[in-house]
N, C-alpha and C positions, 0 to 999 in steps of 0.2 A: 534225664536222658534227652537226647535230641528229638525234636518233633517228628522228623522223618523216620527214625527208628521206631517210635511209638505208633506212628501210622501203620507201618508194616506189621508190627506185632499185633495191633488191633485187627488188621485185615486177616492175618493168619488165624487168629482166634475165631473170628466170625466165620471164616471159610471152613474151619474144622467143625464148629458148631453146626453149620448148615449141613455138612456131610453126615455127621453123626445123627442129627435129628431128622434128616430127610426133608429139609425145608430150603427155601430160596435164601440167597445171601442177604437180601434186604431184611427179611424176618430175623435172620441170625444177628445182624447188626442191632436190630431193635431189641432183641432179647439181651444182648450183651450191654448195650447202652443203658438199659433200664434195670440192670442187676446191681446188687450191693457190691459185687466184685468190681464193677466198673467205677463205682463211686470211690472205692479204695485205689483202684488203678489210676484214677485221675489225680490222686494226691501223691506226689513224689515221696513225701515223708512216710507213707505207709510201707514202702519197700516192695509192694506187689509188682511194680514194673520190672523189678530185677528177677522175679521168679519165672520159671519156665512157662511156656504156653500151656503145656499139659496140666500143670498145677492149677492155673487159672481156669482152664476149661473144666476141669474136674469140679472145682468149686461152683462154677456157673451151673453145671449139670445137677449138682446136689441141691442148689437153690431152686431149680426148676422142679425137682422131685418133691421138695417140701411144699411147693405151691401147687 
């Protein structure tokens, strides 16, 4: 995927996380960037980049619940 598209997708994911968790956007980016899902998201071969924002957000939320 093009970098611009991934930047926007990352921003949407962080914004939604911030809204759902009631936190600021910087903290939401930190949570996403330090998640296992972001590790997969950063690897184009994982296919996660092609999945919906909601799918990725749900996985990040599950990871947060486990920790």
